[in-house]
N, C-alpha and C positions, 0 to 999 in steps of 0.2 A: 504494500500500500504506500502511495506517495503521501507524505505529510506536508507538502507545500501547497498553499492556495495560490494557484497560478494567475488569478485575476487581480493580484496586488503586486506592485513593484517593490523594490528594496526599501523604499521610504514608506511602505504601507498604504500607498494610494491606489485606488482602483484604476485599472488600465485594461485595454483589449490585448489579449495575448497575440504575440507576433508568430504567425504560422508560415511566414514567407519561406523559410528554409526547410519546412517539413516536406516529405515526399508525398506525392499523390498516390493514394491507395484506395482500394474498394472498401468502403466502410458501410457497416450495417448496424442498426440498433433496433431492438424489439422491446416494446413497453406494453404494459397492460393496466387495466383498472376495471371497475364495475360500478354500476349504479343500481342501488337497491330501491325497491318501490313497493307499493301496495299491489297485490295480485290483480286487482281490477285495472290498475294503470297499465300493467304489462299486457293484459287481455286487450285493452283498447289499442295499444300499439300494434299488437299482432293482428287485430282485425283489419287494420289498415284504413279505417274510416275516421281517423282523427281529423278534426275540422281544419287543422293547420297543414295537413298533408302527410306524406310518407315520413314518419318520424325517423326511422333508422336510415333511410336514404339521405335525408337532409342532414342528419348528424354526421354521416360518413363524408359528405361533401364539405361540411364545416371543418372536420378534422383534417382533411387534405389541405384546405385553404390555410388552416392554422400552421401546419407543418411548413408550408411555403413562406409564411410570414413570421416565423419564430424570431428572426433577427430584429424585427420591428417591435417585438413584445418584450424580449429579454435583453436588457441594455448592452451586455458585453459579448453577445453571440455574433459570430461571423455570418454574413449572408451566404447561403450555400445554393449551389445548383443541384437540386435533388433529382435523382434519376428514377426513383420509385417511391411511392407511398401506398401501402396496402393496409386497409382497415377492415378487420373482421369483427362484426357485431353478432354475438350469439345470445339470443334470449334464453334464460334459464327459468322455466316455469316452476321447477321445484323450489327455487329460492326467491322467486319474483324479482329477478334482476336481469340486467343486460351486461354481458362481459364484452369488453373491448380489447382487442389486441392489435397493435400497430407495428408495422415493420417499415423502416425508412432506409433508403440506400442513397449513396452518392459515391463519386470517385473524386476525392479531394484531399485537402491538407488538414482537415479537422473533422471530428466525429459528428454523428447525427443523433446523439442521445437526447439532446434538448428538443430536437424536432419531433422525435417519437413521443416523448413525455408531454409536450405541448399538444400534440394531436390527440392523445388520449384524453387529456383534460377538456379540451374544447369539444370533442365528440360527446363526452358525457355531459358537459354543461349545456350543449344544444338539446340533448334529450330532456334534461331538467327544464330548460326554458320552454320547450314545446309542450310539456306535460304538467307544469307547475299549477295551472288552473285547476287541475283535478287532484293533485298530490304534492303539496308543499313539503311533505316530510321525506322526500327522496334523499338519499345520501350517497356520495361517491366514496368508494373504499378501495383499498389495495392497489393504489396507483404506484407503480414502480418500474424501474428498468429491469428487464429480464436477462438481456444479453447485449453485448456489443462485440464487433469484430473489426479488425483493420487498425492501421496506425501503429505508432511507436509502442504504445502500451499493450498491443496485441488483443487477444480475445479475453472476454470476461463473461461469466455467467453468474446470475444471482445465486447465492448459496442455497436458498430455499428450493431452487429448481434443479439443483445438481443431483 
């Protein structure tokens, strides 16, 4: 584990990390999270007759847009040319939840962990926004990076998934 916070210079001031000398590599990050809700809310989503439209389809598009805009949202992130954003939404009727898994890829000089995590959050927030009129008690849980690959630090997998 690296014990250095890279977004601070030697004087302790925030700065954007210089990635100019890093090698271009294929980089992948996978993140997940879920939104828990009332069973009736999930039923309404699955019926597809929500008055605001296709909840899961719209949430997926919002997540893709968020991944592309991460550098605009997180102050010290580098803008990246993403080559792939894949968002899988899996309704879980047994737990009245929707599981979100996001995979983001690029060929570049810095990783895509923040893009994957941002996409998960915005996807789940979009589901919340579209359904809050019928279920204000929804909660987002288990948001985490599952794995990353590429770059100088190599591959990493969340210990809970190993």
